[in-house]
GUSEMAR-381107 format. One line per 3 residues: number of its first residue (from 1); their letters; for each residue x, y, z of N, C-alpha, C, O, CB. Coordinates in steps of 0.2 Angstrom, whole numbers, plus 5000, padded with zeros to 4 digits. Glycine has a CB too. Layout:
GUSEMAR-381107
NUM) a) X Y Z X Y Z X Y Z X Y Z X Y Z ~ ... .
This chain:
GUSEMAR-381107
1) mps) 5645 5504 5581 5639 5503 5577 5635 5498 5582 5637 5494 5585 5640 5500 5570 ~ 5628 5499 5582 5624 5495 5586 5624 5488 5584 5623 5486 5578 5617 5498 5586 ~ 5625 5484 5589 5624 5476 5588 5621 5473 5594 5623 5475 5600 5631 5473 5586 .
4) akl) 5616 5469 5593 5613 5465 5599 5616 5458 5599 5616 5455 5594 5605 5465 5598 ~ 5618 5456 5605 5620 5449 5606 5614 5445 5607 5611 5445 5613 5625 5449 5612 ~ 5612 5441 5602 5606 5437 5603 5608 5430 5605 5614 5429 5607 5602 5436 5596 .
7) sni) 5603 5425 5605 5605 5418 5608 5610 5415 5604 5615 5412 5606 5599 5414 5608 ~ 5610 5416 5597 5614 5412 5592 5618 5416 5588 5623 5414 5585 5610 5408 5588 ~ 5617 5423 5587 5621 5427 5583 5622 5434 5586 5618 5436 5591 5618 5427 5576 .
10) nmy) 5626 5438 5584 5627 5445 5585 5623 5448 5579 5625 5447 5573 5634 5448 5586 ~ 5618 5452 5580 5614 5455 5574 5615 5463 5574 5614 5466 5579 5607 5454 5575 ~ 5617 5465 5568 5618 5473 5567 5611 5476 5566 5607 5473 5563 5623 5474 5561 .
13) yev) 5610 5482 5569 5604 5485 5568 5605 5493 5568 5610 5495 5571 5598 5483 5573 ~ 5600 5497 5566 5600 5504 5567 5592 5506 5568 5588 5503 5566 5602 5507 5560 ~ 5592 5511 5572 5585 5514 5574 5585 5521 5572 5590 5525 5573 5584 5514 5581 .
16) hga) 5580 5524 5568 5580 5530 5565 5573 5533 5566 5568 5530 5566 5581 5530 5558 ~ 5573 5539 5569 5566 5543 5569 5563 5541 5576 5565 5537 5580 5562 5541 5564 ~ 5556 5544 5576 5552 5542 5582 5545 5541 5580 5543 5544 5574 5553 5548 5587 .
19) gep) 5541 5538 5584 5534 5536 5582 5533 5529 5583 5537 5525 5586 5533 5539 5575 ~ 5527 5527 5580 5526 5519 5580 5532 5516 5577 5534 5518 5571 5519 5518 5577 ~ 5534 5510 5579 5539 5506 5576 5537 5503 5570 5532 5500 5569 5542 5501 5581 .
22) lvl) 5542 5504 5565 5541 5500 5558 5548 5497 5557 5553 5500 5557 5540 5506 5553 ~ 5547 5490 5556 5553 5486 5555 5554 5484 5548 5549 5482 5545 5553 5479 5559 ~ 5560 5485 5545 5561 5484 5538 5566 5478 5537 5571 5478 5540 5564 5490 5534 .
25) iqg) 5563 5473 5534 5567 5466 5533 5569 5465 5526 5565 5465 5521 5563 5460 5536 ~ 5576 5465 5524 5578 5464 5518 5578 5457 5515 5576 5452 5518 5585 5467 5517 ~ 5579 5457 5508 5579 5451 5504 5586 5448 5504 5591 5450 5507 5576 5452 5498 .
28) lsl) 5587 5443 5500 5593 5439 5499 5599 5443 5497 5598 5447 5493 5592 5434 5493 ~ 5604 5442 5501 5610 5446 5500 5611 5453 5501 5616 5456 5501 5613 5445 5493 ~ 5605 5456 5503 5605 5463 5504 5605 5465 5512 5602 5461 5516 5598 5467 5501 .
31) dss) 5608 5470 5514 5608 5472 5521 5605 5478 5522 5602 5481 5517 5616 5472 5523 ~ 5605 5481 5528 5601 5487 5530 5603 5493 5526 5599 5498 5526 5602 5488 5537 ~ 5609 5493 5524 5611 5499 5520 5607 5501 5514 5606 5506 5511 5618 5499 5518 .
34) awa) 5604 5495 5511 5600 5496 5505 5593 5500 5506 5590 5502 5501 5599 5489 5502 ~ 5591 5501 5512 5585 5504 5514 5586 5512 5514 5581 5515 5517 5582 5501 5520 ~ 5591 5515 5511 5592 5522 5513 5587 5526 5511 5585 5530 5515 5598 5524 5508 .
37) dqi) 5583 5525 5505 5578 5529 5503 5572 5529 5507 5568 5533 5509 5576 5528 5496 ~ 5571 5522 5510 5565 5521 5514 5566 5524 5521 5562 5527 5524 5564 5514 5515 ~ 5572 5523 5524 5574 5526 5530 5573 5533 5530 5570 5536 5535 5581 5525 5532 .
40) faf) 5575 5537 5525 5574 5544 5525 5567 5546 5525 5564 5550 5529 5577 5547 5519 ~ 5563 5543 5521 5556 5544 5520 5551 5542 5526 5548 5546 5529 5553 5541 5514 ~ 5552 5536 5529 5548 5533 5534 5550 5536 5541 5545 5537 5545 5548 5526 5534 .
43) sqk) 5556 5538 5542 5558 5540 5549 5555 5547 5550 5556 5550 5556 5566 5540 5549 ~ 5552 5551 5545 5549 5557 5546 5543 5556 5551 5541 5561 5554 5547 5560 5540 ~ 5540 5550 5551 5534 5549 5555 5534 5543 5559 5530 5543 5564 5528 5548 5550 .
46) yqv) 5539 5538 5558 5539 5532 5562 5546 5531 5564 5551 5534 5562 5537 5526 5557 ~ 5546 5527 5570 5553 5524 5572 5555 5518 5568 5552 5513 5568 5552 5522 5580 ~ 5560 5519 5563 5562 5514 5558 5567 5510 5561 5573 5513 5563 5563 5517 5552 .
49) ivl) 5566 5503 5561 5571 5499 5564 5573 5495 5557 5569 5491 5554 5569 5494 5569 ~ 5580 5495 5556 5583 5491 5550 5588 5486 5553 5591 5488 5558 5585 5495 5545 ~ 5589 5481 5550 5593 5476 5553 5597 5472 5547 5595 5472 5542 5590 5471 5557 .
52) dnr) 5602 5469 5549 5606 5464 5544 5604 5457 5546 5605 5455 5552 5614 5465 5544 ~ 5600 5454 5542 5598 5447 5543 5605 5443 5544 5610 5444 5542 5594 5444 5537 ~ 5604 5437 5548 5610 5433 5548 5612 5431 5541 5608 5430 5537 5608 5426 5552 .
55) gvg) 5619 5431 5541 5622 5429 5534 5623 5435 5530 5625 5434 5524 5617 5424 5531 ~ 5622 5441 5532 5624 5446 5528 5626 5453 5532 5624 5453 5538 5618 5448 5523 ~ 5629 5457 5528 5631 5464 5532 5636 5463 5538 5641 5459 5537 5625 5467 5534 .
58) qsd) 5634 5466 5543 5638 5466 5549 5635 5461 5554 5638 5461 5560 5638 5473 5552 ~ 5630 5457 5553 5628 5452 5557 5632 5445 5556 5635 5445 5551 5620 5450 5556 ~ 5632 5441 5561 5636 5435 5560 5633 5430 5554 5627 5431 5552 5635 5431 5567 .
61) spn) 5637 5426 5552 5636 5422 5546 5638 5415 5548 5642 5412 5545 5639 5424 5540 ~ 5634 5411 5552 5635 5404 5554 5635 5400 5548 5631 5401 5544 5631 5402 5560 ~ 5639 5395 5548 5640 5391 5542 5635 5385 5543 5638 5379 5544 5647 5388 5542 .
64) ipy) 5629 5386 5543 5624 5381 5544 5618 5383 5539 5617 5389 5537 5621 5380 5551 ~ 5613 5378 5537 5607 5380 5534 5603 5385 5538 5602 5383 5544 5604 5374 5531 ~ 5600 5390 5535 5596 5394 5539 5588 5392 5537 5587 5388 5532 5597 5402 5537 .
67) ste) 5584 5395 5540 5577 5394 5539 5573 5401 5540 5576 5405 5544 5573 5389 5543 ~ 5568 5402 5536 5564 5409 5537 5562 5409 5544 5561 5414 5547 5559 5410 5532 ~ 5560 5403 5547 5557 5403 5554 5563 5405 5559 5562 5409 5564 5554 5396 5556 .
70) mma) 5569 5403 5558 5575 5404 5562 5576 5412 5561 5578 5415 5566 5581 5400 5559 ~ 5576 5415 5555 5577 5422 5554 5572 5426 5557 5573 5432 5560 5578 5423 5547 ~ 5565 5423 5558 5560 5427 5561 5561 5427 5569 5560 5432 5572 5553 5423 5560 .
73) ddt) 5564 5421 5571 5566 5421 5578 5571 5427 5580 5571 5430 5585 5568 5414 5580 ~ 5576 5427 5575 5581 5432 5576 5578 5439 5577 5580 5443 5581 5586 5432 5570 ~ 5574 5441 5572 5571 5447 5572 5567 5449 5578 5567 5454 5581 5566 5448 5566 .
76) vel) 5563 5444 5580 5559 5445 5586 5563 5446 5593 5562 5449 5597 5554 5439 5587 ~ 5569 5442 5593 5573 5443 5598 5576 5450 5598 5577 5452 5604 5579 5437 5598 ~ 5578 5452 5593 5580 5459 5592 5575 5464 5595 5577 5469 5599 5582 5461 5585 .
79) lrf) 5569 5463 5593 5564 5468 5595 5563 5467 5603 5562 5473 5606 5557 5466 5592 ~ 5563 5462 5606 5563 5461 5613 5569 5464 5616 5568 5468 5621 5563 5454 5615 ~ 5575 5464 5613 5581 5467 5615 5580 5475 5615 5582 5478 5620 5587 5465 5611 .
82) lni) 5576 5477 5610 5575 5484 5610 5568 5486 5614 5566 5492 5614 5574 5486 5602 ~ 5565 5482 5617 5559 5483 5621 5553 5485 5617 5550 5490 5619 5561 5488 5627 ~ 5553 5483 5611 5547 5484 5606 5542 5478 5607 5544 5473 5605 5550 5485 5599 .
85) knc) 5536 5480 5609 5531 5475 5610 5527 5474 5604 5523 5469 5603 5528 5476 5616 ~ 5526 5479 5600 5521 5479 5594 5523 5484 5589 5526 5489 5590 5514 5481 5597 ~ 5523 5481 5583 5526 5486 5577 5523 5484 5571 5520 5479 5570 5534 5485 5577 .
88) hil) 5524 5488 5566 5522 5487 5559 5529 5483 5556 5534 5485 5558 5521 5493 5555 ~ 5527 5478 5552 5533 5474 5549 5532 5474 5541 5527 5472 5539 5533 5467 5552 ~ 5538 5476 5538 5538 5476 5531 5544 5472 5529 5550 5472 5531 5539 5484 5528 .
91) gfs) 5542 5467 5524 5547 5463 5522 5547 5462 5514 5542 5461 5511 5546 5456 5525 ~ 5553 5463 5511 5554 5462 5504 5557 5455 5502 5562 5453 5505 5559 5468 5502 ~ 5554 5452 5498 5556 5445 5495 5558 5440 5500 5553 5438 5504 5562 5447 5491 .
94) mgg) 5564 5439 5502 5565 5434 5507 5563 5437 5514 5560 5434 5518 5573 5433 5508 ~ 5564 5444 5514 5561 5447 5520 5554 5447 5521 5551 5446 5527 5563 5455 5520 ~ 5550 5446 5516 5543 5445 5516 5541 5438 5519 5536 5437 5522 5540 5446 5509 .
97) kia) 5545 5433 5517 5544 5426 5520 5546 5426 5527 5542 5423 5531 5549 5421 5516 ~ 5551 5430 5529 5553 5431 5536 5547 5434 5540 5545 5432 5545 5559 5435 5538 ~ 5544 5439 5537 5538 5443 5540 5532 5438 5541 5529 5439 5546 5537 5449 5536 .
100) qqi) 5531 5434 5536 5525 5429 5536 5526 5425 5543 5522 5424 5546 5525 5425 5530 ~ 5533 5422 5543 5534 5418 5549 5533 5422 5556 5531 5419 5561 5541 5415 5549 ~ 5535 5428 5556 5534 5432 5562 5526 5433 5563 5524 5432 5569 5537 5439 5561 .
103) alk) 5522 5434 5558 5515 5435 5559 5512 5428 5561 5507 5428 5565 5512 5437 5553 ~ 5515 5423 5559 5512 5416 5561 5514 5414 5568 5510 5412 5572 5514 5411 5556 ~ 5520 5415 5570 5523 5413 5576 5522 5418 5582 5521 5416 5588 5530 5411 5575 .
106) ype) 5522 5424 5580 5522 5429 5585 5516 5435 5583 5518 5440 5583 5529 5433 5586 ~ 5510 5433 5583 5505 5437 5580 5504 5443 5585 5502 5449 5582 5498 5434 5580 ~ 5505 5443 5591 5504 5448 5596 5509 5454 5594 5508 5460 5597 5505 5446 5603 .
109) ivk) 5515 5453 5591 5520 5458 5589 5518 5462 5583 5520 5468 5583 5526 5455 5588 ~ 5514 5459 5579 5512 5462 5572 5506 5467 5572 5501 5464 5573 5512 5457 5567 ~ 5507 5473 5572 5502 5478 5571 5499 5478 5564 5493 5478 5563 5504 5485 5573 .
112) sli) 5504 5478 5559 5502 5477 5552 5508 5474 5549 5513 5474 5551 5500 5484 5549 ~ 5506 5471 5543 5511 5468 5539 5511 5470 5532 5506 5471 5529 5509 5460 5539 ~ 5517 5471 5529 5518 5474 5522 5522 5469 5519 5528 5468 5520 5521 5481 5522 .
115) lvt) 5520 5465 5514 5523 5460 5510 5525 5462 5503 5520 5463 5499 5519 5453 5510 ~ 5531 5463 5502 5533 5466 5495 5537 5461 5491 5542 5458 5492 5538 5472 5497 ~ 5534 5460 5485 5536 5456 5480 5539 5449 5483 5545 5448 5482 5542 5459 5475 .
118) taa) 5534 5445 5486 5536 5439 5489 5531 5434 5488 5527 5435 5484 5537 5441 5497 ~ 5531 5428 5491 5527 5423 5490 5527 5418 5496 5531 5419 5501 5529 5419 5484 ~ 5521 5414 5496 5521 5409 5501 5526 5403 5500 5528 5400 5505 5514 5406 5502 .
121) rfp) 5527 5402 5494 5533 5397 5492 5536 5400 5486 5533 5403 5481 5529 5390 5490 ~ 5543 5399 5486 5547 5401 5480 5545 5398 5474 5544 5392 5473 5554 5400 5482 ~ 5544 5402 5468 5542 5400 5462 5548 5395 5459 5553 5396 5461 5540 5405 5457 .
124) ara) 5546 5391 5454 5551 5387 5451 5556 5390 5448 5562 5388 5449 5547 5382 5446 ~ 5555 5396 5444 5560 5399 5441 5565 5403 5446 5571 5402 5445 5557 5405 5436 ~ 5562 5405 5451 5566 5409 5456 5570 5404 5460 5576 5405 5461 5562 5412 5461 .
127) ryl) 5568 5398 5461 5572 5392 5464 5578 5390 5460 5583 5390 5462 5567 5386 5465 ~ 5576 5389 5453 5581 5388 5449 5587 5393 5448 5593 5391 5449 5578 5386 5441 ~ 5585 5399 5448 5590 5405 5447 5594 5405 5453 5600 5406 5453 5586 5411 5446 .
130) tkl) 5591 5405 5459 5594 5406 5465 5599 5400 5466 5605 5401 5469 5589 5405 5471 ~ 5598 5394 5464 5603 5388 5465 5608 5390 5460 5614 5388 5461 5599 5382 5463 ~ 5606 5393 5454 5612 5394 5449 5616 5400 5452 5622 5399 5451 5608 5397 5442 .
133) wlk) 5614 5405 5455 5618 5410 5458 5622 5407 5463 5628 5409 5464 5613 5416 5461 ~ 5620 5402 5467 5624 5399 5472 5630 5395 5469 5636 5395 5471 5620 5394 5477 ~ 5628 5392 5463 5633 5388 5460 5638 5392 5457 5644 5391 5457 5630 5383 5454 .
136) mst) 5636 5398 5454 5641 5403 5451 5646 5406 5457 5651 5407 5455 5637 5409 5448 ~ 5643 5406 5463 5647 5409 5468 5652 5403 5470 5658 5405 5471 5643 5411 5474 ~ 5650 5397 5471 5655 5392 5473 5660 5390 5468 5665 5388 5469 5651 5386 5475 .
139) eqv) 5658 5392 5461 5663 5390 5456 5667 5396 5454 5670 5397 5449 5659 5388 5450 ~ 5666 5401 5458 5671 5407 5458 5670 5411 5451 5674 5414 5449 5678 5405 5458 ~ 5664 5412 5449 5662 5416 5444 5663 5423 5447 5661 5424 5452 5655 5415 5441 .
142) sae) 5665 5428 5443 5667 5435 5446 5661 5438 5449 5655 5437 5446 5670 5439 5440 ~ 5662 5442 5454 5656 5446 5457 5653 5450 5452 5647 5451 5452 5659 5450 5463 ~ 5657 5453 5447 5654 5458 5443 5649 5454 5438 5644 5457 5437 5659 5461 5438 .
145) irl) 5651 5449 5435 5646 5445 5431 5640 5442 5435 5635 5443 5432 5650 5439 5428 ~ 5641 5440 5441 5635 5438 5445 5630 5444 5446 5624 5443 5446 5638 5435 5452 ~ 5633 5450 5448 5629 5456 5449 5625 5458 5442 5619 5459 5442 5633 5461 5451 .
148) qei) 5629 5457 5437 5626 5459 5430 5620 5454 5429 5615 5456 5426 5631 5458 5424 ~ 5621 5448 5430 5616 5443 5429 5609 5444 5433 5604 5444 5431 5618 5436 5430 ~ 5611 5446 5440 5605 5447 5444 5601 5453 5442 5595 5453 5443 5608 5448 5452 .
151) clw) 5605 5458 5440 5601 5464 5438 5596 5463 5432 5591 5466 5432 5606 5469 5435 ~ 5597 5458 5428 5592 5456 5423 5585 5454 5426 5580 5455 5422 5595 5450 5419 ~ 5585 5451 5432 5579 5449 5435 5576 5453 5440 5570 5452 5441 5581 5442 5438 .
154) vft) 5579 5459 5442 5577 5463 5447 5575 5470 5445 5572 5473 5449 5581 5463 5453 ~ 5577 5472 5439 5576 5479 5437 5572 5478 5430 5572 5473 5427 5583 5483 5436 ~ 5569 5484 5429 5565 5485 5423 5569 5486 5417 5575 5488 5417 5560 5490 5423 .
157) def) 5566 5485 5411 5570 5487 5405 5572 5494 5405 5577 5496 5402 5565 5486 5398 ~ 5568 5499 5408 5569 5506 5408 5576 5507 5412 5580 5511 5410 5564 5510 5412 ~ 5577 5503 5417 5583 5504 5421 5589 5501 5417 5594 5504 5417 5582 5500 5428 .
160) lad) 5588 5495 5414 5593 5492 5411 5595 5496 5404 5601 5495 5402 5591 5485 5409 ~ 5591 5500 5402 5593 5504 5396 5597 5510 5398 5600 5513 5393 5587 5506 5393 ~ 5598 5511 5404 5602 5517 5407 5608 5514 5409 5609 5512 5415 5598 5521 5412 .
163) ear) 5613 5514 5405 5620 5511 5407 5623 5514 5413 5626 5510 5417 5625 5512 5401 ~ 5622 5520 5414 5625 5524 5420 5622 5521 5426 5626 5520 5431 5624 5531 5419 ~ 5615 5520 5426 5612 5517 5432 5614 5510 5434 5615 5508 5439 5605 5518 5431 .
166) vta) 5615 5506 5428 5617 5499 5429 5624 5499 5432 5625 5495 5437 5616 5495 5422 ~ 5628 5503 5429 5635 5503 5431 5636 5505 5438 5640 5502 5442 5639 5507 5427 ~ 5632 5510 5440 5632 5513 5447 5629 5507 5452 5632 5506 5457 5627 5519 5448 .
169) ain) 5624 5503 5450 5621 5498 5454 5627 5493 5455 5628 5490 5461 5615 5495 5451 ~ 5630 5491 5450 5635 5485 5450 5641 5488 5454 5643 5484 5458 5637 5483 5443 ~ 5643 5494 5453 5649 5496 5457 5647 5497 5465 5651 5496 5469 5651 5503 5455 .
172) lgl) 5641 5498 5466 5639 5498 5473 5640 5492 5476 5642 5491 5482 5631 5501 5474 ~ 5638 5486 5473 5639 5480 5475 5646 5478 5476 5648 5474 5481 5635 5475 5471 ~ 5650 5479 5471 5657 5477 5471 5661 5481 5476 5666 5478 5479 5660 5479 5464 .
175) nhp) 5659 5487 5478 5663 5491 5483 5659 5491 5490 5661 5495 5494 5663 5498 5481 ~ 5655 5486 5491 5652 5486 5497 5657 5485 5503 5661 5480 5502 5646 5480 5497 ~ 5656 5488 5508 5661 5488 5514 5661 5481 5518 5665 5479 5521 5661 5493 5518 .
178) hpq) 5655 5478 5517 5654 5471 5521 5651 5466 5516 5645 5464 5516 5649 5472 5527 ~ 5655 5464 5511 5653 5459 5506 5650 5452 5510 5653 5450 5515 5658 5457 5501 ~ 5645 5450 5507 5642 5443 5509 5647 5438 5509 5650 5437 5503 5636 5442 5506 .
181) qiq) 5648 5434 5514 5652 5428 5514 5648 5422 5511 5642 5422 5511 5655 5426 5521 ~ 5652 5417 5508 5648 5412 5504 5644 5408 5509 5639 5405 5507 5653 5407 5501 ~ 5646 5407 5515 5642 5403 5520 5635 5406 5521 5630 5403 5523 5645 5401 5526 .
184) gfs) 5636 5413 5521 5630 5417 5523 5625 5417 5517 5619 5416 5518 5631 5424 5524 ~ 5627 5417 5511 5623 5416 5505 5620 5409 5504 5614 5409 5503 5627 5418 5498 ~ 5624 5404 5506 5622 5398 5505 5616 5396 5511 5611 5393 5509 5627 5393 5506 .
187) gqv) 5617 5399 5517 5612 5398 5522 5606 5402 5520 5600 5399 5521 5615 5401 5528 ~ 5606 5408 5517 5600 5411 5515 5596 5408 5510 5590 5407 5509 5602 5419 5513 ~ 5600 5405 5505 5597 5401 5499 5593 5395 5502 5588 5394 5500 5602 5399 5494 .
190) aal) 5596 5392 5507 5593 5386 5510 5586 5388 5513 5581 5385 5513 5597 5383 5515 ~ 5586 5394 5516 5580 5397 5519 5575 5398 5514 5569 5396 5515 5581 5403 5523 ~ 5577 5401 5508 5572 5402 5503 5569 5396 5500 5563 5395 5499 5575 5406 5498 .
193) lqh) 5573 5391 5499 5571 5385 5496 5566 5381 5500 5562 5377 5498 5577 5381 5494 ~ 5567 5381 5507 5563 5377 5512 5557 5381 5513 5552 5377 5515 5567 5376 5518 ~ 5556 5387 5512 5550 5391 5515 5544 5388 5511 5544 5388 5505 5551 5398 5513 .
196) dtr) 5539 5387 5515 5532 5385 5512 5527 5387 5517 5526 5383 5522 5532 5378 5509 ~ 5523 5392 5516 5518 5394 5521 5511 5394 5518 5506 5396 5521 5519 5401 5524 ~ 5510 5390 5512 5504 5390 5509 5498 5388 5513 5492 5390 5512 5505 5386 5502 .
199) gdi) 5500 5383 5517 5494 5380 5521 5493 5384 5528 5489 5382 5532 5496 5373 5523 ~ 5497 5389 5529 5497 5393 5535 5494 5400 5535 5492 5403 5540 5503 5392 5538 ~ 5495 5403 5529 5494 5410 5529 5487 5412 5530 5486 5418 5532 5496 5413 5522 .
202) eri) 5482 5408 5530 5475 5410 5532 5475 5411 5539 5470 5414 5541 5471 5404 5530 ~ 5480 5410 5543 5480 5411 5550 5483 5418 5552 5484 5420 5558 5484 5406 5554 ~ 5485 5422 5547 5488 5428 5548 5482 5433 5548 5478 5434 5543 5493 5430 5542 .
205) yap) 5481 5436 5553 5475 5441 5554 5477 5448 5554 5472 5452 5555 5471 5439 5560 ~ 5483 5450 5555 5485 5457 5555 5483 5460 5548 5483 5457 5543 5493 5458 5556 ~ 5481 5467 5548 5480 5470 5542 5486 5470 5538 5492 5471 5540 5478 5478 5544 .
208) tlv) 5485 5468 5531 5491 5466 5527 5491 5470 5520 5485 5470 5517 5492 5459 5526 ~ 5496 5473 5518 5497 5475 5512 5501 5471 5508 5507 5470 5510 5499 5483 5512 ~ 5499 5469 5502 5503 5465 5497 5505 5469 5492 5501 5472 5488 5500 5458 5495 .
211) lig) 5512 5471 5491 5514 5476 5486 5518 5472 5480 5522 5468 5482 5518 5481 5489 ~ 5517 5474 5474 5521 5471 5469 5521 5477 5463 5516 5480 5462 5518 5465 5466 ~ 5527 5477 5459 5527 5481 5453 5524 5477 5447 5525 5471 5447 5534 5483 5452 .
214) kde) 5521 5480 5442 5518 5476 5437 5523 5473 5432 5521 5469 5428 5513 5481 5433 ~ 5529 5475 5432 5534 5472 5428 5538 5467 5431 5543 5465 5429 5539 5478 5426 ~ 5536 5464 5437 5540 5459 5441 5540 5453 5437 5535 5450 5434 5536 5458 5448 .
217) ifi) 5546 5450 5436 5546 5443 5433 5550 5438 5437 5549 5432 5436 5551 5444 5427 ~ 5553 5440 5443 5556 5435 5447 5551 5431 5451 5552 5425 5452 5562 5439 5451 ~ 5547 5435 5454 5541 5432 5458 5535 5435 5455 5532 5440 5458 5542 5433 5466 .
220) pln) 5532 5431 5450 5527 5434 5446 5520 5436 5450 5520 5434 5456 5525 5430 5441 ~ 5516 5440 5447 5510 5443 5451 5506 5438 5454 5503 5439 5459 5506 5447 5446 ~ 5505 5432 5451 5500 5427 5453 5502 5425 5461 5498 5423 5464 5500 5421 5449 .
223) fse) 5509 5425 5462 5511 5423 5469 5509 5429 5474 5507 5427 5480 5518 5423 5469 ~ 5508 5435 5472 5506 5440 5477 5498 5440 5477 5495 5441 5482 5508 5447 5474 ~ 5495 5438 5471 5488 5437 5472 5486 5431 5476 5481 5432 5480 5485 5435 5464 .
226) ela) 5490 5426 5476 5489 5420 5481 5489 5423 5488 5485 5421 5492 5494 5415 5480 ~ 5494 5427 5490 5495 5429 5497 5489 5434 5498 5485 5433 5504 5501 5434 5497 ~ 5487 5438 5494 5481 5443 5496 5475 5439 5496 5470 5441 5500 5481 5448 5490 .
229) ani) 5474 5433 5492 5468 5430 5492 5467 5425 5498 5461 5424 5501 5467 5425 5486 ~ 5472 5423 5501 5472 5419 5507 5474 5422 5514 5472 5418 5519 5477 5413 5506 ~ 5476 5428 5514 5477 5431 5521 5471 5435 5522 5469 5439 5518 5483 5436 5521 .
232) pna) 5467 5434 5527 5460 5436 5528 5459 5444 5527 5454 5446 5524 5457 5434 5534 ~ 5464 5447 5530 5463 5455 5530 5469 5458 5526 5472 5463 5528 5464 5457 5537 ~ 5469 5456 5520 5474 5458 5515 5472 5462 5509 5466 5460 5507 5479 5452 5513 .
235) elv) 5475 5467 5507 5474 5470 5501 5480 5470 5496 5486 5470 5498 5472 5477 5502 ~ 5479 5469 5490 5484 5469 5485 5484 5476 5481 5479 5478 5479 5483 5463 5480 ~ 5491 5479 5481 5492 5485 5477 5497 5483 5472 5503 5481 5473 5494 5491 5481 .
238) vse) 5496 5484 5465 5500 5483 5460 5503 5490 5457 5499 5494 5455 5497 5479 5454 ~ 5509 5491 5458 5512 5497 5456 5512 5498 5448 5512 5493 5445 5519 5498 5458 ~ 5511 5504 5446 5510 5505 5439 5517 5504 5435 5517 5504 5429 5508 5512 5438 .
241) kgg) 5522 5504 5439 5529 5502 5436 5533 5499 5441 5532 5500 5447 5532 5509 5433 ~ 5538 5495 5439 5543 5492 5444 5543 5485 5443 5538 5481 5442 5541 5494 5451 ~ 5549 5482 5444 5550 5475 5444 5551 5473 5451 5548 5475 5456 5556 5473 5440 .
244) hny) 5556 5468 5452 5557 5465 5459 5559 5470 5464 5557 5470 5469 5562 5459 5458 ~ 5564 5474 5462 5567 5479 5466 5564 5486 5465 5567 5491 5465 5575 5479 5465 ~ 5557 5486 5465 5554 5492 5463 5555 5497 5469 5554 5503 5468 5547 5491 5461 .
247) wme) 5556 5495 5475 5557 5499 5481 5563 5503 5480 5564 5509 5483 5557 5495 5487 ~ 5568 5500 5476 5574 5504 5475 5574 5508 5468 5577 5513 5468 5580 5498 5474 ~ 5571 5505 5463 5571 5508 5457 5566 5514 5457 5567 5520 5454 5569 5504 5451 .
250) fpe) 5560 5514 5460 5555 5519 5460 5553 5520 5467 5547 5519 5469 5549 5517 5456 ~ 5558 5523 5471 5556 5523 5479 5550 5528 5480 5547 5527 5485 5562 5526 5482 ~ 5549 5533 5476 5544 5538 5478 5537 5534 5477 5533 5535 5481 5544 5544 5473 .
253) ifn) 5536 5530 5472 5530 5526 5471 5529 5521 5477 5524 5521 5480 5530 5523 5464 ~ 5534 5518 5478 5534 5513 5483 5533 5516 5490 5528 5514 5494 5541 5509 5484 ~ 5537 5521 5492 5536 5524 5498 5529 5527 5499 5526 5527 5505 5541 5530 5499 .
256) rav) 5526 5530 5494 5519 5533 5495 5514 5527 5496 5510 5528 5500 5517 5536 5488 ~ 5515 5522 5493 5510 5516 5494 5510 5514 5501 5505 5512 5504 5511 5510 5489 ~ 5517 5513 5504 5518 5511 5511 5515 5516 5516 5511 5514 5520 5525 5510 5512 .
259) mqf) 5516 5522 5515 5514 5527 5519 5506 5528 5519 5503 5529 5524 5517 5534 5517 ~ 5503 5527 5513 5496 5527 5513 5493 5522 5517 5488 5522 5520 5493 5527 5506 ~ 5496 5516 5516 5493 5510 5520 5494 5511 5528 5490 5510 5532 5497 5504 5518 .
262) lak) 5500 5513 5530 5501 5514 5537 5497 5520 5540 5495 5519 5546 5509 5516 5538 ~ 5495 5525 5536 5491 5530 5538 5484 5527 5540 5480 5530 5544 5490 5535 5533 ~ 5482 5522 5537 5475 5519 5538 5475 5514 5544 5470 5514 5548 5473 5515 5532 .
265) va) 5481 5511 5546 5482 5506 5551 5485 5509 5557 5485 5506 5563 5485 5500 5549 ~ 5489 5514 5557 5493 5516 5562 5489 5520 5568 5491 5522 5573 5498 5522 5560 .
């Protein structure tokens, strides 16, 4: 499987399709395999690059606190390894925070930016929950219970009412071939808690799409509104349905919004 030896870690990645490069950056605890629906859709027209952030999947999990800037450096080093000089960047949740750091530190790389259910700073409720999830991990609460609890915050009532879908989602996590190690989870949580770009996002000039589902409760709508209001060339699109993981729950709606935006800026 493809792995790039970077300065500080070995990073797993995949490249699919051909066309203008589009980089997909995942959120807390999720690796590149979660992008399956997006890889299939986007690779019909774009060269899709997916990666495992440090601390998850098949990338290294150093036992240190991470930062979103550090993880942005990882991503840009991978792009240089792949000889990609300019690309569209899509980041979900934590990945959206990493994407912000890339746009701020490496603006020449970013052709456009897509920020999905994310924020310039983690909301108080999300901070509390994330620290609770870390405590549950360190106190050896079962993975099944932890996944059940997380589902309450990232999926809609419609999803949660479908017992078969919930069970399938939990089983997918329980049977993951590359489960996240505790030091990787702890490092990623540290990155989320430290992130704060509120005073900087006005310096992001790339065309930007801010996406959120109307049923989002983990990082509420006002945080996306803040991004769209302060990034000079940003537009906000609120999906007619979907919560935090609406790219997973309603991939057709999500993929269509992304493709429409890319058609305008590609």
